[in-house]
C-alpha positions in Angstrom: 0.0 0.0 0.0 2.8 2.4 0.8 4.5 1.7 -2.5 1.2 2.3 -4.3 0.6 5.6 -2.5 4.2 6.7 -3.4 3.5 5.8 -7.0 0.3 7.9 -7.0 2.1 10.9 -5.5 5.0 10.6 -8.0 2.6 10.5 -10.9 0.9 13.6 -9.6 4.2 15.4 -9.2 5.2 14.6 -12.8 1.8 15.7 -14.1 1.9 19.0 -12.3 5.5 19.6 -13.5 4.6 18.8 -17.1 1.5 21.0 -16.9 3.6 23.9 -15.7 6.1 23.4 -18.6 3.3 23.1 -21.1 1.7 26.3 -19.8 4.9 28.2 -20.0 6.4 26.8 -23.2 3.6 25.1 -25.1 3.7 21.5 -26.3 6.2 21.8 -29.1 8.8 23.7 -27.1 8.4 21.7 -23.9 11.1 19.0 -23.4 11.3 15.9 -21.3 14.5 17.3 -19.8 12.7 20.4 -18.5 9.9 18.4 -17.1 12.3 16.0 -15.3 14.1 19.0 -13.8 10.9 20.6 -12.7 9.5 17.4 -11.2 12.8 16.3 -9.5 12.4 12.6 -10.6 14.4 10.2 -12.6 13.9 9.5 -16.3 12.9 5.9 -15.3 10.2 7.1 -12.9 8.7 9.4 -15.6 8.7 6.8 -18.3 7.2 4.2 -15.9 4.1 6.4 -15.8 4.2 8.1 -19.2 6.0 6.6 -22.2 6.2 9.8 -24.2 5.6 13.5 -24.1 2.4 13.0 -26.0 1.1 10.6 -23.3 2.0 13.2 -20.7 0.1 15.9 -22.5 -3.0 13.7 -23.0 -2.9 12.8 -19.3 -2.8 16.5 -18.3 -5.8 17.1 -20.6 -7.7 14.2 -19.1 -6.9 15.3 -15.5 -8.3 18.7 -16.2 -11.9 17.5 -16.1 -11.3 14.9 -13.3 -10.1 17.7 -11.1 -13.3 19.7 -11.4 -16.0 19.1 -8.8 -18.7 21.2 -7.2 -20.6 20.9 -4.0 -24.3 19.9 -4.4 -26.7 22.8 -4.4 -30.5 23.0 -4.1 -30.5 24.5 -7.6 -28.7 22.5 -10.4 -28.1 25.6 -12.4 -26.1 27.0 -9.5 -23.8 23.9 -9.8 -23.3 24.8 -13.5 -22.3 28.3 -12.5 -20.2 27.1 -9.7 -18.3 24.6 -11.9 -17.4 27.5 -14.2 -16.3 29.8 -11.4 -14.2 27.1 -9.7 -12.4 26.4 -13.0 -11.9 30.1 -13.6 -10.3 30.4 -10.1 -8.1 27.4 -10.6 -6.8 28.6 -13.9 -5.1 31.4 -11.9 -3.5 28.9 -9.5 -3.6 25.3 -10.5 -0.8 24.0 -12.8 -3.0 21.2 -14.2 -5.7 23.5 -15.2 -3.3 26.1 -16.7 -1.3 23.5 -18.7 -4.4 21.8 -20.0 -6.0 25.1 -21.0 -3.0 25.9 -23.2 -2.8 22.4 -24.7 -6.5 22.5 -25.5 -6.3 25.7 -27.6 -2.7 25.7 -28.8 -2.2 25.5 -32.6 0.5 23.6 -34.4 0.8 20.1 -32.8 -1.9 18.5 -34.9 -0.9 15.0 -33.8 -2.1 15.8 -30.3 -5.8 15.0 -29.9 -7.2 17.9 -28.0 -10.8 16.9 -28.6 -11.0 14.7 -25.6 -10.6 17.6 -23.2 -13.4 19.7 -24.7 -15.6 16.6 -25.3 -15.2 15.6 -21.6 -15.9 19.1 -20.4 -18.9 19.4 -22.7 -20.3 16.1 -21.4 -19.8 17.3 -17.8 -21.7 20.5 -18.4 -24.3 18.8 -20.4 -25.0 16.4 -17.5 -25.5 19.3 -15.1 -27.8 21.1 -17.6 -29.8 17.9 -18.3 -30.5 17.6 -14.6 -31.4 21.3 -14.3 -33.9 20.9 -17.2 -35.4 17.8 -15.7 -36.1 19.8 -12.5 -37.8 22.5 -14.4 -35.1 25.1 -13.9 -34.6 25.8 -17.6 -36.8 27.0 -20.4 -38.4 24.1 -22.4 -37.1 25.6 -25.7 -33.4 25.3 -24.6 -31.3 22.7 -26.5 -29.0 21.3 -23.7 -26.2 20.0 -25.9 -26.0 23.2 -27.9 -25.9 25.2 -24.7 -23.2 23.1 -23.2 -21.0 23.4 -26.3 -21.6 27.1 -26.4 -20.4 27.4 -22.8 -17.3 25.4 -23.4 -16.4 27.3 -26.6 -17.1 30.7 -24.9 -15.1 29.7 -21.9 -12.1 28.8 -24.1 -12.3 32.2 -25.7 -12.7 34.1 -22.4 -9.7 32.4 -20.9 -7.6 33.2 -24.0 -8.5 36.9 -23.7 -7.9 36.9 -20.0 -4.6 35.2 -20.4 -3.5 37.8 -22.9 -4.6 40.8 -20.9 -4.2 39.8 -17.2 -2.6 36.3 -17.1 -6.1 35.0 -16.1 -6.4 37.6 -13.3 -9.8 38.8 -14.5 -11.2 35.5 -15.8 -13.8 35.2 -13.0 -15.1 38.7 -13.8 -15.3 37.9 -17.5 -17.1 34.7 -16.8 -19.6 36.5 -14.6 -20.4 38.9 -17.4 -21.0 35.9 -19.7 -23.4 34.3 -17.2 -25.2 37.6 -16.8 -25.9 37.7 -20.5 -26.6 34.0 -21.2 -28.5 32.8 -18.1 -31.6 34.9 -18.7 -32.0 33.1 -22.1 -32.0 29.6 -20.5 -33.2 29.8 -16.9 -36.8 30.2 -15.8 -37.3 33.6 -14.1 -37.9 32.2 -10.6 -34.6 30.3 -10.7 -32.7 33.1 -12.4 -33.5 35.4 -9.4 -32.0 32.9 -7.0 -28.6 32.3 -8.7 -25.5 33.7 -7.2 -23.0 35.0 -9.8 -20.4 36.6 -7.5 -17.0 36.5 -9.3 -15.3 35.7 -5.9 -17.5 32.6 -5.4 -15.0 30.3 -7.2 -12.3 31.1 -4.6 -14.6 30.4 -1.7 -15.9 27.2 -3.2 -12.4 25.9 -4.0 -11.4 26.5 -0.4 -14.4 24.5 0.8 -13.5 21.7 -1.6 -9.9 21.6 -0.3 -11.1 21.5 3.3 -13.5 18.6 2.4 -10.7 16.8 0.7 -8.6 17.1 3.8 -11.4 15.7 5.9 -12.5 19.0 7.5 -16.1 20.0 8.1 -17.3 22.4 5.3 -18.5 25.8 6.2 -22.1 26.7 5.4 -22.7 28.7 2.3 -25.2 31.4 3.2 -26.0 32.1 -0.4 -27.2 28.7 -1.6 -27.4 26.4 1.4 -30.7 24.5 1.4 -33.1 25.1 4.2 -35.3 22.5 5.9 -37.7 22.4 3.0 -34.9 21.9 0.4 -35.2 25.5 -1.0 -32.2 27.6 -1.8 -32.1 31.0 0.0 -33.2 33.8 -2.2 -30.4 36.2 -3.2 -32.4 38.6 -5.2 -36.1 39.5 -5.5 -37.9 37.7 -8.4 
């Protein structure tokens, strides 16, 4: 068990080092030598987990979606918003997210299949939106798959702009503006009035998720915690 735990930790160290190098240099300019130096592991340890630079890049792209999780909310559309804001926050701090974001949109290395990252992210969002629609939170006319793909495409563009202007520093704000424009076209009015779009929400939720992962009791979220009847607290008048 100790050996298995050590192997899991080593794999994660290598992934984070590779993601940092991909973020800074891009796939084509990144080298195994630089990744080894950043990770502080032997070449044998790296190749035990990842036989090539391409496999490393694909693992980083795969890990991007696995790393995203949200706390359950009384309103499913709030979970959709929260997933976006947590990702926007982590793109400022998390090497896996930053490296995967660059790999997903970078041009030039056509042999690297980037579709899996966007496909997985679209499927994740589509799942949340399907649940929201089944609960009556979304307008009947909304096409869920089209909406999920619109969000993923828009998010990719937003993060590119934010990267160019502020190194992701204003991504949460840009995402909030996107939600303010798009949510009124998909959410029923009664639900729309109860959604929280605070651009700082991602940071708070990520801290909660980290505490939960460490086995600590989560703090109550006054904005969306469910009351005894299962209703989310109202943030704005309908």
